[in-house]
VMD Tcl script that builds the backbone (N, CA, C; Angstrom):
set m [mol new atoms 495]
animate dup $m
set s [atomselect $m all]
$s set {name element resname resid chain x y z} {
  {N N MET 1 A 0.846 -1.167 0.000}
  {CA C MET 1 A 0.000 0.000 0.000}
  {C C MET 1 A 0.897 1.237 0.000}
  {N N PRO 2 A 0.628 2.227 -0.873}
  {CA C PRO 2 A 1.450 3.423 -0.926}
  {C C PRO 2 A 1.354 4.206 0.375}
  {N N THR 3 A 2.423 4.907 0.696}
  {CA C THR 3 A 2.430 5.756 1.879}
  {C C THR 3 A 1.848 7.109 1.522}
  {N N PRO 4 A 0.822 7.565 2.266}
  {CA C PRO 4 A 0.209 8.849 1.945}
  {C C PRO 4 A 1.199 9.996 2.140}
  {N N PRO 5 A 1.132 11.007 1.287}
  {CA C PRO 5 A 1.995 12.162 1.464}
  {C C PRO 5 A 1.573 12.946 2.699}
  {N N GLN 6 A 2.498 13.723 3.263}
  {CA C GLN 6 A 2.192 14.513 4.452}
  {C C GLN 6 A 1.483 15.817 4.105}
  {N N ALA 7 A 1.582 16.249 2.848}
  {CA C ALA 7 A 0.940 17.489 2.428}
  {C C ALA 7 A -0.570 17.294 2.345}
  {N N PRO 8 A -1.339 18.394 2.219}
  {CA C PRO 8 A -2.793 18.268 2.043}
  {C C PRO 8 A -3.116 17.437 0.803}
  {N N ASP 9 A -4.376 17.053 0.676}
  {CA C ASP 9 A -4.811 16.248 -0.464}
  {C C ASP 9 A -4.293 16.831 -1.775}
  {N N ARG 10 A -3.675 15.984 -2.572}
  {CA C ARG 10 A -3.189 16.390 -3.890}
  {C C ARG 10 A -3.358 15.223 -4.836}
  {N N GLY 11 A -3.505 15.562 -6.094}
  {CA C GLY 11 A -3.630 14.513 -7.098}
  {C C GLY 11 A -4.767 13.580 -6.760}
  {N N GLY 12 A -4.459 12.306 -6.690}
  {CA C GLY 12 A -5.489 11.312 -6.437}
  {C C GLY 12 A -5.724 10.986 -4.982}
  {N N TRP 13 A -5.043 11.665 -4.054}
  {CA C TRP 13 A -5.214 11.385 -2.621}
  {C C TRP 13 A -6.401 12.139 -2.049}
  {N N PHE 14 A -7.168 11.442 -1.190}
  {CA C PHE 14 A -8.297 12.060 -0.493}
  {C C PHE 14 A -8.259 11.646 0.977}
  {N N THR 15 A -8.596 12.583 1.838}
  {CA C THR 15 A -8.742 12.319 3.268}
  {C C THR 15 A -10.174 12.687 3.650}
  {N N PHE 16 A -10.833 11.775 4.375}
  {CA C PHE 16 A -12.207 12.005 4.801}
  {C C PHE 16 A -12.304 11.763 6.305}
  {N N ARG 17 A -13.175 12.505 6.951}
  {CA C ARG 17 A -13.439 12.290 8.377}
  {C C ARG 17 A -14.925 12.476 8.617}
  {N N GLU 18 A -15.505 11.549 9.332}
  {CA C GLU 18 A -16.916 11.605 9.717}
  {C C GLU 18 A -16.984 11.460 11.226}
  {N N ASP 19 A -17.913 12.142 11.848}
  {CA C ASP 19 A -18.100 12.069 13.305}
  {C C ASP 19 A -19.605 12.077 13.560}
  {N N TRP 20 A -20.143 10.913 13.924}
  {CA C TRP 20 A -21.586 10.745 14.070}
  {C C TRP 20 A -21.943 10.307 15.484}
  {N N THR 21 A -23.146 10.630 15.872}
  {CA C THR 21 A -23.765 10.032 17.051}
  {C C THR 21 A -24.970 9.245 16.543}
  {N N LEU 22 A -25.025 7.966 16.885}
  {CA C LEU 22 A -26.088 7.078 16.410}
  {C C LEU 22 A -26.883 6.517 17.588}
  {N N PRO 23 A -28.173 6.242 17.397}
  {CA C PRO 23 A -29.022 5.711 18.467}
  {C C PRO 23 A -28.931 4.192 18.611}
  {N N VAL 24 A -27.730 3.654 18.459}
  {CA C VAL 24 A -27.519 2.211 18.468}
  {C C VAL 24 A -26.353 1.903 19.410}
  {N N ALA 25 A -26.406 0.772 20.075}
  {CA C ALA 25 A -25.329 0.376 20.984}
  {C C ALA 25 A -24.019 0.187 20.215}
  {N N PRO 26 A -22.890 0.551 20.824}
  {CA C PRO 26 A -21.598 0.384 20.145}
  {C C PRO 26 A -21.368 -1.037 19.631}
  {N N ALA 27 A -21.751 -2.045 20.405}
  {CA C ALA 27 A -21.526 -3.435 19.983}
  {C C ALA 27 A -22.282 -3.761 18.697}
  {N N VAL 28 A -23.471 -3.199 18.525}
  {CA C VAL 28 A -24.256 -3.446 17.315}
  {C C VAL 28 A -23.547 -2.841 16.101}
  {N N VAL 29 A -23.063 -1.616 16.248}
  {CA C VAL 29 A -22.347 -0.962 15.146}
  {C C VAL 29 A -21.082 -1.741 14.805}
  {N N LEU 30 A -20.323 -2.139 15.807}
  {CA C LEU 30 A -19.102 -2.921 15.555}
  {C C LEU 30 A -19.423 -4.242 14.866}
  {N N ASP 31 A -20.481 -4.916 15.316}
  {CA C ASP 31 A -20.881 -6.171 14.673}
  {C C ASP 31 A -21.162 -5.953 13.193}
  {N N ARG 32 A -21.873 -4.875 12.861}
  {CA C ARG 32 A -22.193 -4.590 11.463}
  {C C ARG 32 A -20.933 -4.275 10.662}
  {N N LEU 33 A -20.018 -3.534 11.245}
  {CA C LEU 33 A -18.793 -3.158 10.530}
  {C C LEU 33 A -17.867 -4.349 10.300}
  {N N VAL 34 A -17.812 -5.259 11.246}
  {CA C VAL 34 A -16.906 -6.404 11.147}
  {C C VAL 34 A -17.431 -7.453 10.163}
  {N N ASP 35 A -18.728 -7.567 10.003}
  {CA C ASP 35 A -19.332 -8.573 9.132}
  {C C ASP 35 A -19.393 -8.055 7.692}
  {N N LEU 36 A -18.268 -8.140 6.977}
  {CA C LEU 36 A -18.183 -7.600 5.621}
  {C C LEU 36 A -19.250 -8.190 4.695}
  {N N GLY 37 A -19.535 -9.461 4.851}
  {CA C GLY 37 A -20.501 -10.117 3.977}
  {C C GLY 37 A -21.904 -9.555 4.081}
  {N N ALA 38 A -22.225 -8.931 5.203}
  {CA C ALA 38 A -23.574 -8.390 5.400}
  {C C ALA 38 A -23.701 -6.919 5.000}
  {N N TYR 39 A -22.642 -6.301 4.516}
  {CA C TYR 39 A -22.714 -4.877 4.151}
  {C C TYR 39 A -23.899 -4.544 3.236}
  {N N PRO 40 A -24.207 -5.362 2.219}
  {CA C PRO 40 A -25.344 -5.007 1.357}
  {C C PRO 40 A -26.679 -4.950 2.089}
  {N N THR 41 A -26.778 -5.526 3.285}
  {CA C THR 41 A -28.046 -5.488 4.017}
  {C C THR 41 A -28.298 -4.144 4.687}
  {N N TRP 42 A -27.244 -3.381 4.934}
  {CA C TRP 42 A -27.450 -2.096 5.615}
  {C C TRP 42 A -26.853 -0.908 4.869}
  {N N TRP 43 A -26.020 -1.144 3.868}
  {CA C TRP 43 A -25.370 -0.055 3.135}
  {C C TRP 43 A -25.726 -0.211 1.667}
  {N N ARG 44 A -26.708 0.565 1.196}
  {CA C ARG 44 A -27.274 0.327 -0.138}
  {C C ARG 44 A -26.303 0.544 -1.287}
  {N N GLN 45 A -25.226 1.316 -1.105}
  {CA C GLN 45 A -24.267 1.502 -2.186}
  {C C GLN 45 A -23.298 0.323 -2.330}
  {N N VAL 46 A -23.279 -0.566 -1.359}
  {CA C VAL 46 A -22.463 -1.777 -1.479}
  {C C VAL 46 A -23.313 -2.777 -2.253}
  {N N ARG 47 A -22.910 -3.009 -3.502}
  {CA C ARG 47 A -23.714 -3.823 -4.420}
  {C C ARG 47 A -23.487 -5.312 -4.244}
  {N N SER 48 A -22.240 -5.705 -3.934}
  {CA C SER 48 A -21.972 -7.129 -3.733}
  {C C SER 48 A -20.708 -7.298 -2.904}
  {N N VAL 49 A -20.638 -8.444 -2.244}
  {CA C VAL 49 A -19.483 -8.791 -1.419}
  {C C VAL 49 A -19.135 -10.243 -1.707}
  {N N GLU 50 A -17.865 -10.479 -1.955}
  {CA C GLU 50 A -17.359 -11.843 -2.123}
  {C C GLU 50 A -16.331 -12.067 -1.018}
  {N N GLN 51 A -16.658 -12.944 -0.084}
  {CA C GLN 51 A -15.758 -13.221 1.034}
  {C C GLN 51 A -14.556 -14.000 0.523}
  {N N LEU 52 A -13.352 -13.468 0.707}
  {CA C LEU 52 A -12.126 -14.129 0.253}
  {C C LEU 52 A -11.479 -14.934 1.369}
  {N N SER 53 A -11.649 -14.475 2.602}
  {CA C SER 53 A -11.169 -15.157 3.804}
  {C C SER 53 A -11.922 -14.513 4.968}
  {N N PRO 54 A -11.742 -14.997 6.182}
  {CA C PRO 54 A -12.458 -14.370 7.297}
  {C C PRO 54 A -12.147 -12.872 7.459}
  {N N ASP 55 A -10.971 -12.427 7.024}
  {CA C ASP 55 A -10.573 -11.030 7.203}
  {C C ASP 55 A -10.442 -10.256 5.900}
  {N N ARG 56 A -10.850 -10.846 4.775}
  {CA C ARG 56 A -10.728 -10.166 3.472}
  {C C ARG 56 A -11.975 -10.413 2.638}
  {N N ALA 57 A -12.379 -9.354 1.916}
  {CA C ALA 57 A -13.522 -9.499 1.021}
  {C C ALA 57 A -13.370 -8.557 -0.168}
  {N N ARG 58 A -13.885 -9.005 -1.307}
  {CA C ARG 58 A -13.969 -8.152 -2.492}
  {C C ARG 58 A -15.340 -7.481 -2.423}
  {N N VAL 59 A -15.331 -6.164 -2.485}
  {CA C VAL 59 A -16.555 -5.377 -2.358}
  {C C VAL 59 A -16.729 -4.552 -3.623}
  {N N ARG 60 A -17.925 -4.597 -4.168}
  {CA C ARG 60 A -18.251 -3.748 -5.312}
  {C C ARG 60 A -19.268 -2.721 -4.833}
  {N N ALA 61 A -18.920 -1.451 -5.053}
  {CA C ALA 61 A -19.758 -0.365 -4.549}
  {C C ALA 61 A -19.965 0.677 -5.635}
  {N N ARG 62 A -21.047 1.422 -5.491}
  {CA C ARG 62 A -21.321 2.544 -6.387}
  {C C ARG 62 A -22.225 3.512 -5.667}
  {N N SER 63 A -21.864 4.774 -5.697}
  {CA C SER 63 A -22.676 5.807 -5.064}
  {C C SER 63 A -23.489 6.516 -6.140}
  {N N VAL 64 A -23.551 7.834 -6.114}
  {CA C VAL 64 A -24.373 8.596 -7.043}
  {C C VAL 64 A -23.786 8.586 -8.454}
  {N N LEU 65 A -22.485 8.776 -8.566}
  {CA C LEU 65 A -21.853 8.764 -9.883}
  {C C LEU 65 A -21.920 7.363 -10.483}
  {N N PRO 66 A -22.075 7.265 -11.794}
  {CA C PRO 66 A -22.143 5.941 -12.423}
  {C C PRO 66 A -20.754 5.323 -12.603}
  {N N VAL 67 A -20.013 5.288 -11.500}
  {CA C VAL 67 A -18.653 4.761 -11.521}
  {C C VAL 67 A -18.545 3.673 -10.453}
  {N N PRO 68 A -18.633 2.406 -10.850}
  {CA C PRO 68 A -18.498 1.343 -9.846}
  {C C PRO 68 A -17.056 1.229 -9.365}
  {N N LEU 69 A -16.912 0.861 -8.110}
  {CA C LEU 69 A -15.594 0.641 -7.523}
  {C C LEU 69 A -15.461 -0.824 -7.141}
  {N N ASP 70 A -14.328 -1.393 -7.478}
  {CA C ASP 70 A -13.999 -2.770 -7.120}
  {C C ASP 70 A -12.888 -2.681 -6.075}
  {N N LEU 71 A -13.195 -3.093 -4.856}
  {CA C LEU 71 A -12.273 -2.935 -3.735}
  {C C LEU 71 A -12.020 -4.265 -3.056}
  {N N VAL 72 A -10.826 -4.413 -2.479}
  {CA C VAL 72 A -10.548 -5.535 -1.593}
  {C C VAL 72 A -10.299 -4.927 -0.218}
  {N N LEU 73 A -11.150 -5.293 0.730}
  {CA C LEU 73 A -11.039 -4.807 2.104}
  {C C LEU 73 A -10.395 -5.887 2.960}
  {N N SER 74 A -9.378 -5.492 3.734}
  {CA C SER 74 A -8.651 -6.436 4.591}
  {C C SER 74 A -8.605 -5.886 6.003}
  {N N ARG 75 A -9.145 -6.664 6.935}
  {CA C ARG 75 A -9.095 -6.245 8.335}
  {C C ARG 75 A -7.646 -6.267 8.798}
  {N N GLU 76 A -7.156 -5.121 9.256}
  {CA C GLU 76 A -5.774 -5.009 9.731}
  {C C GLU 76 A -5.704 -5.006 11.246}
  {N N GLN 77 A -6.659 -4.371 11.882}
  {CA C GLN 77 A -6.700 -4.323 13.346}
  {C C GLN 77 A -8.155 -4.352 13.793}
  {N N GLN 78 A -8.370 -5.005 14.913}
  {CA C GLN 78 A -9.696 -5.013 15.508}
  {C C GLN 78 A -9.527 -5.116 17.008}
  {N N ASP 79 A -10.029 -4.126 17.719}
  {CA C ASP 79 A -9.995 -4.117 19.182}
  {C C ASP 79 A -11.403 -3.785 19.657}
  {N N ARG 80 A -12.195 -4.825 19.875}
  {CA C ARG 80 A -13.598 -4.618 20.258}
  {C C ARG 80 A -13.714 -3.912 21.599}
  {N N GLU 81 A -12.797 -4.205 22.512}
  {CA C GLU 81 A -12.851 -3.586 23.835}
  {C C GLU 81 A -12.707 -2.065 23.747}
  {N N ASP 82 A -11.828 -1.619 22.864}
  {CA C ASP 82 A -11.599 -0.190 22.678}
  {C C ASP 82 A -12.486 0.391 21.567}
  {N N GLY 83 A -13.209 -0.481 20.841}
  {CA C GLY 83 A -14.098 -0.024 19.782}
  {C C GLY 83 A -13.383 0.437 18.528}
  {N N ARG 84 A -12.224 -0.143 18.236}
  {CA C ARG 84 A -11.431 0.299 17.079}
  {C C ARG 84 A -11.358 -0.792 16.007}
  {N N LEU 85 A -11.410 -0.319 14.775}
  {CA C LEU 85 A -11.306 -1.200 13.625}
  {C C LEU 85 A -10.517 -0.450 12.551}
  {N N ARG 86 A -9.540 -1.119 11.962}
  {CA C ARG 86 A -8.779 -0.550 10.836}
  {C C ARG 86 A -8.829 -1.551 9.694}
  {N N VAL 87 A -9.196 -1.041 8.524}
  {CA C VAL 87 A -9.346 -1.881 7.342}
  {C C VAL 87 A -8.492 -1.302 6.225}
  {N N GLY 88 A -7.661 -2.142 5.621}
  {CA C GLY 88 A -6.895 -1.747 4.457}
  {C C GLY 88 A -7.776 -1.825 3.224}
  {N N ILE 89 A -7.536 -0.931 2.292}
  {CA C ILE 89 A -8.326 -0.869 1.059}
  {C C ILE 89 A -7.363 -1.005 -0.123}
  {N N ASP 90 A -7.700 -1.905 -1.041}
  {CA C ASP 90 A -6.902 -2.088 -2.246}
  {C C ASP 90 A -7.861 -2.188 -3.428}
  {N N GLY 91 A -7.342 -2.014 -4.617}
  {CA C GLY 91 A -8.162 -2.084 -5.818}
  {C C GLY 91 A -8.300 -0.704 -6.432}
  {N N ASP 92 A -9.531 -0.298 -6.775}
  {CA C ASP 92 A -9.768 1.001 -7.398}
  {C C ASP 92 A -9.434 2.159 -6.466}
  {N N LEU 93 A -9.450 1.909 -5.174}
  {CA C LEU 93 A -8.955 2.838 -4.152}
  {C C LEU 93 A -7.876 2.095 -3.388}
  {N N GLN 94 A -6.866 2.822 -2.913}
  {CA C GLN 94 A -5.813 2.203 -2.101}
  {C C GLN 94 A -5.604 3.075 -0.872}
  {N N GLY 95 A -5.562 2.442 0.280}
  {CA C GLY 95 A -5.347 3.190 1.517}
  {C C GLY 95 A -5.928 2.447 2.695}
  {N N TYR 96 A -6.645 3.179 3.535}
  {CA C TYR 96 A -7.205 2.568 4.743}
  {C C TYR 96 A -8.386 3.391 5.245}
  {N N VAL 97 A -9.146 2.761 6.121}
  {CA C VAL 97 A -10.186 3.443 6.889}
  {C C VAL 97 A -10.051 2.957 8.330}
  {N N GLU 98 A -10.129 3.884 9.256}
  {CA C GLU 98 A -10.132 3.565 10.680}
  {C C GLU 98 A -11.451 4.048 11.258}
  {N N VAL 99 A -12.061 3.188 12.064}
  {CA C VAL 99 A -13.330 3.530 12.696}
  {C C VAL 99 A -13.158 3.343 14.199}
  {N N HIS 100 A -13.638 4.328 14.962}
  {CA C HIS 100 A -13.605 4.250 16.418}
  {C C HIS 100 A -15.034 4.439 16.911}
  {N N VAL 101 A -15.551 3.435 17.613}
  {CA C VAL 101 A -16.925 3.436 18.104}
  {C C VAL 101 A -16.884 3.449 19.619}
  {N N THR 102 A -17.503 4.475 20.223}
  {CA C THR 102 A -17.503 4.614 21.676}
  {C C THR 102 A -18.921 4.865 22.180}
  {N N PRO 103 A -19.189 4.513 23.436}
  {CA C PRO 103 A -20.509 4.797 23.996}
  {C C PRO 103 A -20.766 6.305 24.035}
  {N N ALA 104 A -22.031 6.672 23.819}
  {CA C ALA 104 A -22.474 8.060 23.917}
  {C C ALA 104 A -23.914 8.037 24.430}
  {N N ALA 105 A -24.376 9.147 24.915}
  {CA C ALA 105 A -25.748 9.230 25.435}
  {C C ALA 105 A -26.740 8.736 24.380}
  {N N GLY 106 A -27.516 7.742 24.726}
  {CA C GLY 106 A -28.541 7.217 23.830}
  {C C GLY 106 A -28.027 6.330 22.712}
  {N N GLY 107 A -26.752 5.949 22.725}
  {CA C GLY 107 A -26.231 5.091 21.663}
  {C C GLY 107 A -24.719 5.084 21.613}
  {N N CYS 108 A -24.183 5.580 20.501}
  {CA C CYS 108 A -22.732 5.564 20.347}
  {C C CYS 108 A -22.250 6.713 19.463}
  {N N ARG 109 A -20.977 6.974 19.572}
  {CA C ARG 109 A -20.295 7.925 18.700}
  {C C ARG 109 A -19.422 7.104 17.757}
  {N N VAL 110 A -19.470 7.451 16.477}
  {CA C VAL 110 A -18.691 6.754 15.459}
  {C C VAL 110 A -17.822 7.785 14.744}
  {N N VAL 111 A -16.513 7.582 14.794}
  {CA C VAL 111 A -15.579 8.469 14.097}
  {C C VAL 111 A -14.866 7.653 13.029}
  {N N TRP 112 A -15.019 8.080 11.769}
  {CA C TRP 112 A -14.367 7.449 10.617}
  {C C TRP 112 A -13.222 8.343 10.177}
  {N N GLU 113 A -12.094 7.761 9.893}
  {CA C GLU 113 A -10.996 8.475 9.268}
  {C C GLU 113 A -10.525 7.622 8.109}
  {N N GLN 114 A -10.502 8.222 6.935}
  {CA C GLN 114 A -10.167 7.471 5.732}
  {C C GLN 114 A -9.140 8.249 4.924}
  {N N ARG 115 A -8.156 7.528 4.430}
  {CA C ARG 115 A -7.113 8.118 3.564}
  {C C ARG 115 A -6.961 7.170 2.394}
  {N N VAL 116 A -7.290 7.661 1.193}
  {CA C VAL 116 A -7.252 6.786 0.016}
  {C C VAL 116 A -6.662 7.500 -1.188}
  {N N LEU 117 A -6.092 6.692 -2.056}
  {CA C LEU 117 A -5.575 7.135 -3.343}
  {C C LEU 117 A -6.484 6.568 -4.416}
  {N N LEU 118 A -6.926 7.420 -5.333}
  {CA C LEU 118 A -7.700 6.922 -6.466}
  {C C LEU 118 A -6.757 6.159 -7.383}
  {N N ALA 119 A -7.012 4.886 -7.572}
  {CA C ALA 119 A -6.157 4.060 -8.419}
  {C C ALA 119 A -6.867 3.655 -9.704}
  {N N LYS 120 A -8.175 3.845 -9.754}
  {CA C LYS 120 A -8.947 3.462 -10.941}
  {C C LYS 120 A -8.555 4.371 -12.109}
  {N N PRO 121 A -8.238 3.757 -13.253}
  {CA C PRO 121 A -7.870 4.577 -14.415}
  {C C PRO 121 A -8.960 5.611 -14.720}
  {N N GLY 122 A -8.544 6.785 -15.032}
  {CA C GLY 122 A -9.485 7.857 -15.354}
  {C C GLY 122 A -9.848 8.709 -14.149}
  {N N LEU 123 A -10.204 8.089 -13.038}
  {CA C LEU 123 A -10.580 8.847 -11.836}
  {C C LEU 123 A -9.404 9.650 -11.289}
  {N N ARG 124 A -8.239 9.038 -11.309}
  {CA C ARG 124 A -7.059 9.728 -10.773}
  {C C ARG 124 A -6.752 10.988 -11.588}
  {N N HIS 125 A -6.925 10.895 -12.905}
  {CA C HIS 125 A -6.686 12.061 -13.758}
  {C C HIS 125 A -7.746 13.131 -13.511}
  {N N LEU 126 A -8.987 12.715 -13.314}
  {CA C LEU 126 A -10.063 13.662 -12.996}
  {C C LEU 126 A -9.791 14.403 -11.692}
  {N N ALA 127 A -9.219 13.699 -10.736}
  {CA C ALA 127 A -9.001 14.278 -9.408}
  {C C ALA 127 A -8.057 15.472 -9.447}
  {N N ALA 128 A -7.311 15.629 -10.516}
  {CA C ALA 128 A -6.398 16.774 -10.635}
  {C C ALA 128 A -7.160 18.055 -10.954}
  {N N LEU 129 A -8.423 17.943 -11.356}
  {CA C LEU 129 A -9.221 19.114 -11.704}
  {C C LEU 129 A -10.087 19.519 -10.509}
  {N N PRO 130 A -9.959 20.759 -10.024}
  {CA C PRO 130 A -10.723 21.185 -8.833}
  {C C PRO 130 A -12.227 20.914 -8.909}
  {N N PRO 131 A -12.916 21.192 -10.042}
  {CA C PRO 131 A -14.359 20.876 -10.050}
  {C C PRO 131 A -14.634 19.388 -9.880}
  {N N ALA 132 A -13.793 18.553 -10.477}
  {CA C ALA 132 A -13.987 17.106 -10.361}
  {C C ALA 132 A -13.740 16.644 -8.933}
  {N N ARG 133 A -12.765 17.242 -8.254}
  {CA C ARG 133 A -12.513 16.878 -6.847}
  {C C ARG 133 A -13.753 17.153 -6.016}
  {N N TRP 134 A -14.411 18.275 -6.278}
  {CA C TRP 134 A -15.624 18.613 -5.530}
  {C C TRP 134 A -16.704 17.563 -5.792}
  {N N VAL 135 A -16.872 17.171 -7.053}
  {CA C VAL 135 A -17.877 16.161 -7.409}
  {C C VAL 135 A -17.545 14.827 -6.741}
  {N N LEU 136 A -16.275 14.430 -6.746}
  {CA C LEU 136 A -15.882 13.169 -6.111}
  {C C LEU 136 A -16.127 13.226 -4.607}
  {N N ARG 137 A -15.859 14.364 -3.972}
  {CA C ARG 137 A -16.127 14.517 -2.536}
  {C C ARG 137 A -17.633 14.451 -2.251}
  {N N ALA 138 A -18.438 15.078 -3.110}
  {CA C ALA 138 A -19.897 15.035 -2.938}
  {C C ALA 138 A -20.410 13.604 -3.089}
  {N N ASN 139 A -19.841 12.855 -4.030}
  {CA C ASN 139 A -20.211 11.460 -4.229}
  {C C ASN 139 A -19.886 10.640 -2.972}
  {N N HIS 140 A -18.716 10.876 -2.407}
  {CA C HIS 140 A -18.320 10.181 -1.183}
  {C C HIS 140 A -19.262 10.556 -0.034}
  {N N ALA 141 A -19.624 11.831 0.070}
  {CA C ALA 141 A -20.531 12.283 1.132}
  {C C ALA 141 A -21.882 11.569 1.038}
  {N N ALA 142 A -22.382 11.390 -0.178}
  {CA C ALA 142 A -23.650 10.673 -0.361}
  {C C ALA 142 A -23.515 9.229 0.105}
  {N N MET 143 A -22.397 8.609 -0.211}
  {CA C MET 143 A -22.175 7.226 0.210}
  {C C MET 143 A -22.119 7.133 1.737}
  {N N MET 144 A -21.463 8.093 2.367}
  {CA C MET 144 A -21.344 8.058 3.822}
  {C C MET 144 A -22.672 8.378 4.513}
  {N N ARG 145 A -23.512 9.204 3.903}
  {CA C ARG 145 A -24.854 9.433 4.471}
  {C C ARG 145 A -25.631 8.127 4.501}
  {N N SER 146 A -25.475 7.338 3.447}
  {CA C SER 146 A -26.145 6.045 3.398}
  {C C SER 146 A -25.592 5.101 4.470}
  {N N ALA 147 A -24.279 5.122 4.676}
  {CA C ALA 147 A -23.682 4.291 5.730}
  {C C ALA 147 A -24.219 4.703 7.091}
  {N N ARG 148 A -24.304 6.003 7.314}
  {CA C ARG 148 A -24.816 6.510 8.601}
  {C C ARG 148 A -26.251 6.040 8.829}
  {N N THR 149 A -27.067 6.120 7.785}
  {CA C THR 149 A -28.453 5.664 7.894}
  {C C THR 149 A -28.502 4.175 8.222}
  {N N GLY 150 A -27.730 3.375 7.493}
  {CA C GLY 150 A -27.740 1.924 7.707}
  {C C GLY 150 A -27.225 1.524 9.068}
  {N N LEU 151 A -26.130 2.136 9.504}
  {CA C LEU 151 A -25.573 1.806 10.821}
  {C C LEU 151 A -26.470 2.305 11.945}
  {N N GLY 152 A -27.237 3.355 11.679}
  {CA C GLY 152 A -28.085 3.931 12.710}
  {C C GLY 152 A -29.430 3.254 12.885}
  {N N ARG 153 A -29.721 2.289 12.033}
  {CA C ARG 153 A -30.999 1.566 12.180}
  {C C ARG 153 A -30.997 0.780 13.478}
  {N N THR 154 A -32.074 0.924 14.213}
  {CA C THR 154 A -32.170 0.199 15.475}
  {C C THR 154 A -32.686 -1.227 15.277}
  {N N GLU 155 A -33.358 -1.471 14.157}
  {CA C GLU 155 A -33.825 -2.838 13.884}
  {C C GLU 155 A -32.727 -3.615 13.174}
  {N N ALA 156 A -32.861 -4.917 13.188}
  {CA C ALA 156 A -31.883 -5.771 12.508}
  {C C ALA 156 A -31.954 -5.513 11.005}
  {N N PRO 157 A -30.822 -5.639 10.300}
  {CA C PRO 157 A -30.846 -5.454 8.845}
  {C C PRO 157 A -31.727 -6.507 8.195}
  {N N PRO 158 A -32.259 -6.211 6.998}
  {CA C PRO 158 A -33.062 -7.207 6.284}
  {C C PRO 158 A -32.187 -8.386 5.860}
  {N N ALA 159 A -32.840 -9.424 5.369}
  {CA C ALA 159 A -32.105 -10.602 4.903}
  {C C ALA 159 A -31.099 -10.188 3.838}
  {N N VAL 160 A -29.995 -10.888 3.779}
  {CA C VAL 160 A -28.921 -10.594 2.838}
  {C C VAL 160 A -29.422 -10.846 1.423}
  {N N ARG 161 A -29.132 -9.888 0.515}
  {CA C ARG 161 A -29.482 -10.049 -0.901}
  {C C ARG 161 A -28.687 -11.210 -1.486}
  {N N GLY 162 A -29.180 -11.765 -2.546}
  {CA C GLY 162 A -28.542 -12.940 -3.147}
  {C C GLY 162 A -27.348 -12.654 -4.019}
  {N N ASN 163 A -26.846 -11.397 -4.086}
  {CA C ASN 163 A -25.763 -11.101 -5.012}
  {C C ASN 163 A -24.390 -11.082 -4.374}
  {N N HIS 164 A -24.210 -11.779 -3.280}
  {CA C HIS 164 A -22.859 -11.879 -2.714}
  {C C HIS 164 A -22.671 -13.252 -2.100}
  {N N ALA 165 A -21.429 -13.597 -1.927}
  {CA C ALA 165 A -21.099 -14.928 -1.399}
  {C C ALA 165 A -20.939 -14.899 0.093}
}
mol reanalyze $m
mol bondsrecalc $m
mol representation Tube
mol addrep $m
């Protein structure tokens, strides 16, 4: 995995941070995040998941833009007691996402930190253009709103769709 530059986002590099309070117990959120195969049940932009091993899965996702992403997610660290999860990302994006889930009044606080390089041909070149960077950030924001909605559901996710292994 490439080492992110220390300078602000440039070229194909993007840094994202989300900080949410959800009406769900921390253990429920962690369970949903750790179970890669069930992502399509609560995150509508995750179109399919192919489990490669207990800690790795191929994930196909698409947000608002008609640009599908083919990713391999690999669990790098998991500390349920501290509520921390770090997942490596490879494929059309390269980098990592770290999630920290802690108790909060009425549920939990979820902090996402993500650092990725656009590796998909074409997207990386687009990212050099300021208007395109804004569009790519807006696309990511839409995807994360959907994740927040799915993780914040107090009921169990629906049955898993048939398009993943």
